[in-house]
C-alpha positions as YAML, in Angstrom:
chain: A
units: angstrom
residues:
- id: 1
  name: MET
  ca: [60.12, 58.80, 25.50]
- id: 2
  name: LYS
  ca: [58.19, 61.95, 24.61]
- id: 3
  name: LYS
  ca: [59.86, 61.98, 21.20]
- id: 4
  name: PHE
  ca: [58.63, 58.44, 20.52]
- id: 5
  name: VAL
  ca: [55.09, 59.31, 21.58]
- id: 6
  name: LEU
  ca: [55.13, 62.40, 19.38]
- id: 7
  name: TYR
  ca: [56.54, 60.32, 16.53]
- id: 8
  name: THR
  ca: [53.76, 57.76, 17.01]
- id: 9
  name: LEU
  ca: [51.01, 60.38, 16.88]
- id: 10
  name: LEU
  ca: [52.58, 61.97, 13.82]
- id: 11
  name: MET
  ca: [52.72, 58.66, 11.98]
- id: 12
  name: VAL
  ca: [49.09, 57.90, 12.85]
- id: 13
  name: LEU
  ca: [48.12, 61.14, 11.16]
- id: 14
  name: ILE
  ca: [50.32, 60.49, 8.13]
- id: 15
  name: LEU
  ca: [49.39, 56.86, 7.51]
- id: 16
  name: THR
  ca: [45.89, 57.16, 6.12]
- id: 17
  name: SER
  ca: [45.83, 54.80, 3.20]
- id: 18
  name: CYS
  ca: [42.52, 53.39, 1.97]
- id: 19
  name: GLY
  ca: [43.28, 49.91, 0.75]
- id: 20
  name: SER
  ca: [46.86, 48.69, 1.14]
- id: 21
  name: LEU
  ca: [48.63, 48.49, 4.47]
- id: 22
  name: GLU
  ca: [51.03, 51.33, 5.27]
- id: 23
  name: VAL
  ca: [53.87, 50.32, 7.60]
- id: 24
  name: THR
  ca: [56.62, 52.20, 9.40]
- id: 25
  name: ASN
  ca: [59.30, 50.93, 11.78]
- id: 26
  name: ASN
  ca: [61.79, 52.57, 14.08]
- id: 27
  name: TYR
  ca: [64.29, 51.10, 16.52]
- id: 28
  name: ASP
  ca: [67.25, 51.99, 18.70]
- id: 29
  name: LYS
  ca: [70.35, 51.16, 16.62]
- id: 30
  name: SER
  ca: [72.54, 51.05, 19.74]
- id: 31
  name: VAL
  ca: [70.67, 48.06, 21.22]
- id: 32
  name: ASP
  ca: [71.80, 44.47, 20.63]
- id: 33
  name: PHE
  ca: [68.51, 42.63, 20.13]
- id: 34
  name: LYS
  ca: [70.29, 39.26, 20.25]
- id: 35
  name: LYS
  ca: [71.06, 39.63, 23.95]
- id: 36
  name: PHE
  ca: [67.39, 39.21, 24.89]
- id: 37
  name: THR
  ca: [65.90, 35.74, 25.30]
- id: 38
  name: THR
  ca: [62.37, 36.19, 26.68]
- id: 39
  name: PHE
  ca: [59.40, 38.49, 26.22]
- id: 40
  name: SER
  ca: [56.12, 39.25, 27.96]
- id: 41
  name: LEU
  ca: [53.00, 41.09, 26.92]
- id: 42
  name: PHE
  ca: [52.04, 44.32, 28.60]
- id: 43
  name: PRO
  ca: [48.56, 44.08, 30.18]
- id: 44
  name: TRP
  ca: [45.80, 44.54, 27.62]
- id: 45
  name: ASP
  ca: [44.71, 48.17, 27.34]
- id: 46
  name: THR
  ca: [40.98, 48.45, 28.06]
- id: 47
  name: HIS
  ca: [40.75, 51.09, 25.33]
- id: 48
  name: ASN
  ca: [41.54, 48.36, 22.79]
- id: 49
  name: SER
  ca: [38.48, 46.37, 23.88]
- id: 50
  name: LYS
  ca: [36.27, 49.30, 22.87]
- id: 51
  name: SER
  ca: [37.70, 49.10, 19.37]
- id: 52
  name: ILE
  ca: [37.96, 45.40, 18.56]
- id: 53
  name: ASN
  ca: [36.17, 42.19, 19.46]
- id: 54
  name: ASP
  ca: [37.58, 39.32, 21.50]
- id: 55
  name: TYR
  ca: [38.33, 37.15, 18.50]
- id: 56
  name: ASP
  ca: [40.39, 39.87, 16.79]
- id: 57
  name: LYS
  ca: [42.16, 40.45, 20.11]
- id: 58
  name: TYR
  ca: [43.04, 36.76, 20.26]
- id: 59
  name: THR
  ca: [44.28, 36.80, 16.65]
- id: 60
  name: ILE
  ca: [46.43, 39.90, 17.18]
- id: 61
  name: ILE
  ca: [48.02, 38.62, 20.40]
- id: 62
  name: ASN
  ca: [48.80, 35.19, 18.98]
- id: 63
  name: SER
  ca: [50.20, 36.70, 15.79]
- id: 64
  name: ILE
  ca: [52.54, 38.94, 17.79]
- id: 65
  name: LYS
  ca: [53.63, 35.98, 19.94]
- id: 66
  name: ASN
  ca: [54.32, 33.98, 16.80]
- id: 67
  name: GLU
  ca: [56.40, 36.80, 15.30]
- id: 68
  name: MET
  ca: [58.51, 37.08, 18.46]
- id: 69
  name: GLU
  ca: [58.93, 33.32, 18.94]
- id: 70
  name: ARG
  ca: [60.03, 32.84, 15.33]
- id: 71
  name: ARG
  ca: [62.80, 35.31, 16.09]
- id: 72
  name: GLY
  ca: [64.11, 33.13, 18.92]
- id: 73
  name: TYR
  ca: [62.40, 34.76, 21.89]
- id: 74
  name: THR
  ca: [60.53, 32.68, 24.48]
- id: 75
  name: TYR
  ca: [57.19, 33.89, 25.84]
- id: 76
  name: VAL
  ca: [56.84, 34.14, 29.62]
- id: 77
  name: GLU
  ca: [53.79, 35.37, 31.52]
- id: 78
  name: LYS
  ca: [55.65, 38.25, 33.19]
- id: 79
  name: ASP
  ca: [59.05, 39.86, 33.60]
- id: 80
  name: GLY
  ca: [60.40, 38.90, 30.19]
- id: 81
  name: ASP
  ca: [63.55, 40.64, 28.97]
- id: 82
  name: LEU
  ca: [61.32, 42.49, 26.52]
- id: 83
  name: ILE
  ca: [57.83, 43.87, 27.13]
- id: 84
  name: VAL
  ca: [55.52, 44.08, 24.13]
- id: 85
  name: SER
  ca: [52.72, 46.63, 24.25]
- id: 86
  name: LEU
  ca: [50.05, 47.17, 21.62]
- id: 87
  name: PHE
  ca: [47.46, 49.83, 20.96]
- id: 88
  name: VAL
  ca: [44.62, 49.84, 18.43]
- id: 89
  name: ILE
  ca: [43.04, 52.95, 16.92]
- id: 90
  name: LEU
  ca: [39.94, 52.83, 14.70]
- id: 91
  name: GLN
  ca: [38.74, 55.88, 12.81]
- id: 92
  name: ASN
  ca: [35.81, 56.36, 10.45]
- id: 93
  name: LYS
  ca: [37.02, 57.79, 7.16]
- id: 94
  name: THR
  ca: [35.61, 58.87, 3.83]
- id: 95
  name: SER
  ca: [37.51, 58.60, 0.58]
- id: 96
  name: TYR
  ca: [36.60, 60.56, -2.53]
- id: 97
  name: GLN
  ca: [37.21, 59.69, -6.15]
- id: 98
  name: ALA
  ca: [36.45, 62.01, -9.04]
- id: 99
  name: TYR
  ca: [35.75, 60.76, -12.52]
- id: 100
  name: THR
  ca: [35.75, 63.20, -15.45]
- id: 101
  name: ASN
  ca: [34.21, 62.28, -18.78]
- id: 102
  name: HIS
  ca: [35.22, 64.54, -21.63]
- id: 103
  name: TYR
  ca: [33.24, 64.50, -24.81]
- id: 104
  name: GLY
  ca: [34.82, 66.01, -27.87]
- id: 105
  name: GLY
  ca: [33.03, 68.18, -30.38]
- id: 106
  name: TYR
  ca: [30.23, 66.61, -32.37]
- id: 107
  name: ALA
  ca: [30.12, 66.27, -36.08]
- id: 108
  name: GLY
  ca: [27.52, 68.26, -37.96]
- id: 109
  name: TYR
  ca: [26.35, 68.22, -41.50]
- id: 110
  name: GLY
  ca: [25.58, 71.37, -43.40]
- id: 111
  name: GLY
  ca: [26.45, 73.84, -46.11]
- id: 112
  name: GLY
  ca: [29.89, 75.22, -46.63]
- id: 113
  name: TRP
  ca: [32.53, 76.01, -49.21]
- id: 114
  name: GLY
  ca: [33.32, 73.01, -51.33]
- id: 115
  name: TYR
  ca: [36.53, 71.55, -52.64]
- id: 116
  name: TYR
  ca: [38.12, 71.16, -56.04]
- id: 117
  name: GLY
  ca: [36.48, 74.23, -57.43]
- id: 118
  name: SER
  ca: [32.89, 73.40, -56.45]
- id: 119
  name: PRO
  ca: [31.27, 76.68, -55.39]
- id: 120
  name: TRP
  ca: [28.91, 75.09, -52.93]
- id: 121
  name: ALA
  ca: [28.85, 71.71, -51.16]
- id: 122
  name: TYR
  ca: [27.65, 70.04, -48.04]
- id: 123
  name: GLY
  ca: [30.17, 68.74, -45.49]
- id: 124
  name: TYR
  ca: [30.94, 67.87, -41.87]
- id: 125
  name: GLY
  ca: [31.98, 70.37, -39.21]
- id: 126
  name: TRP
  ca: [32.81, 70.26, -35.47]
- id: 127
  name: GLY
  ca: [30.66, 71.62, -32.64]
- id: 128
  name: PRO
  ca: [31.81, 72.51, -29.13]
- id: 129
  name: GLY
  ca: [32.84, 69.74, -26.67]
- id: 130
  name: TYR
  ca: [31.83, 69.37, -23.03]
- id: 131
  name: SER
  ca: [32.79, 67.38, -19.94]
- id: 132
  name: SER
  ca: [31.14, 66.17, -16.77]
- id: 133
  name: THR
  ca: [32.70, 65.23, -13.42]
- id: 134
  name: THR
  ca: [31.22, 62.72, -11.00]
- id: 135
  name: VAL
  ca: [32.48, 62.55, -7.40]
- id: 136
  name: GLN
  ca: [31.98, 59.27, -5.58]
- id: 137
  name: SER
  ca: [32.45, 58.94, -1.81]
- id: 138
  name: THR
  ca: [33.14, 55.73, 0.10]
- id: 139
  name: ASN
  ca: [32.95, 55.33, 3.87]
- id: 140
  name: TYR
  ca: [35.40, 52.94, 5.50]
- id: 141
  name: THR
  ca: [37.12, 52.27, 8.82]
- id: 142
  name: GLN
  ca: [40.81, 53.07, 9.15]
- id: 143
  name: GLY
  ca: [42.65, 50.79, 11.56]
- id: 144
  name: THR
  ca: [46.05, 51.56, 13.07]
- id: 145
  name: LEU
  ca: [48.00, 49.05, 15.16]
- id: 146
  name: ILE
  ca: [50.92, 50.39, 17.19]
- id: 147
  name: ILE
  ca: [53.33, 47.81, 18.61]
- id: 148
  name: ASP
  ca: [55.93, 49.02, 21.13]
- id: 149
  name: ILE
  ca: [58.74, 46.91, 22.58]
- id: 150
  name: PHE
  ca: [60.46, 48.01, 25.80]
- id: 151
  name: GLN
  ca: [63.45, 46.73, 27.76]
- id: 152
  name: LEU
  ca: [62.28, 45.40, 31.11]
- id: 153
  name: ASP
  ca: [65.22, 46.69, 33.14]
- id: 154
  name: ASP
  ca: [64.97, 50.39, 32.30]
- id: 155
  name: LYS
  ca: [61.55, 50.58, 30.53]
- id: 156
  name: LYS
  ca: [63.29, 52.06, 27.50]
- id: 157
  name: LEU
  ca: [61.39, 51.91, 24.22]
- id: 158
  name: ILE
  ca: [63.70, 50.17, 21.74]
- id: 159
  name: TRP
  ca: [61.42, 49.20, 18.82]
- id: 160
  name: GLN
  ca: [58.17, 50.44, 17.37]
- id: 161
  name: GLY
  ca: [56.11, 49.16, 14.46]
- id: 162
  name: ILE
  ca: [52.99, 50.84, 13.08]
- id: 163
  name: GLY
  ca: [50.59, 49.34, 10.57]
- id: 164
  name: SER
  ca: [47.71, 51.34, 9.17]
- id: 165
  name: GLY
  ca: [45.09, 50.41, 6.59]
- id: 166
  name: GLU
  ca: [41.45, 49.85, 5.83]
- id: 167
  name: VAL
  ca: [39.72, 47.41, 8.17]
- id: 168
  name: ILE
  ca: [38.53, 44.34, 6.31]
- id: 169
  name: GLU
  ca: [34.79, 43.95, 6.90]
- id: 170
  name: ASN
  ca: [34.50, 40.31, 5.81]
- id: 171
  name: LEU
  ca: [35.27, 38.26, 8.94]
- id: 172
  name: GLU
  ca: [36.73, 35.24, 7.14]
- id: 173
  name: GLU
  ca: [38.98, 37.41, 5.01]
- id: 174
  name: ARG
  ca: [40.04, 39.45, 8.05]
- id: 175
  name: ASP
  ca: [40.83, 36.27, 9.98]
- id: 176
  name: ARG
  ca: [43.02, 35.13, 7.10]
- id: 177
  name: LYS
  ca: [44.81, 38.43, 6.43]
- id: 178
  name: LEU
  ca: [45.28, 39.87, 9.93]
- id: 179
  name: PRO
  ca: [48.28, 37.63, 10.81]
- id: 180
  name: LYS
  ca: [49.87, 38.51, 7.45]
- id: 181
  name: ARG
  ca: [49.42, 42.21, 8.15]
- id: 182
  name: ILE
  ca: [51.04, 41.87, 11.57]
- id: 183
  name: SER
  ca: [53.90, 39.91, 10.00]
- id: 184
  name: HIS
  ca: [54.29, 42.81, 7.57]
- id: 185
  name: VAL
  ca: [54.65, 45.24, 10.49]
- id: 186
  name: PHE
  ca: [57.49, 43.07, 11.87]
- id: 187
  name: ARG
  ca: [59.20, 42.63, 8.50]
- id: 188
  name: LYS
  ca: [62.09, 45.01, 9.34]
- id: 189
  name: PHE
  ca: [62.59, 43.87, 12.93]
- id: 190
  name: PRO
  ca: [66.35, 43.79, 13.71]
- id: 191
  name: ILE
  ca: [66.23, 39.99, 14.19]
- id: 192
  name: PRO
  ca: [64.86, 38.13, 11.14]
- id: 193
  name: LYS
  ca: [62.39, 35.33, 11.79]
- id: 194
  name: SER
  ca: [63.47, 31.76, 11.28]
- id: 195
  name: LYS
  ca: [62.01, 29.67, 8.50]
- id: 196
  name: LYS
  ca: [59.69, 26.92, 9.65]
...
């Protein structure tokens, strides 16, 4: 159990992508996931309510239920064969991008030695080049969703999925993409989901 917790914290630190969703999965290869038939949700962690609003909570819970049910498991209020726990972490981040513009030497016009035997002629020459670098910073919120699945009988952690990415500020876009992101976290679950 301690190894899983340590693994979780390590992955939270590693998965700091600004933009696309970063996902990692881990599960106990010795467990037969087909032997389970029901699942329940672990009571909602009050810490999560400090991070997300009620509507996002509703979307996350229903998306997780949908992912489990499409894999053949039946939701029950309590004492399911599997217990699903989730934890949300939000962190304020700043990303930096540097842009360098390099300007080559400039052309000049002036006196110099000529060509084809001309003792004196005017021509072009090159001056020194220069470059400038602009650093742009962007503030954003990094969201990490940790989904743990335990066996009810011995409370053993048998599957863990972590999704981490930039929180979508636009509410309509977030409402549309959040279920897809959760589905992405479940994409390597040992039992594939059925096609509707």
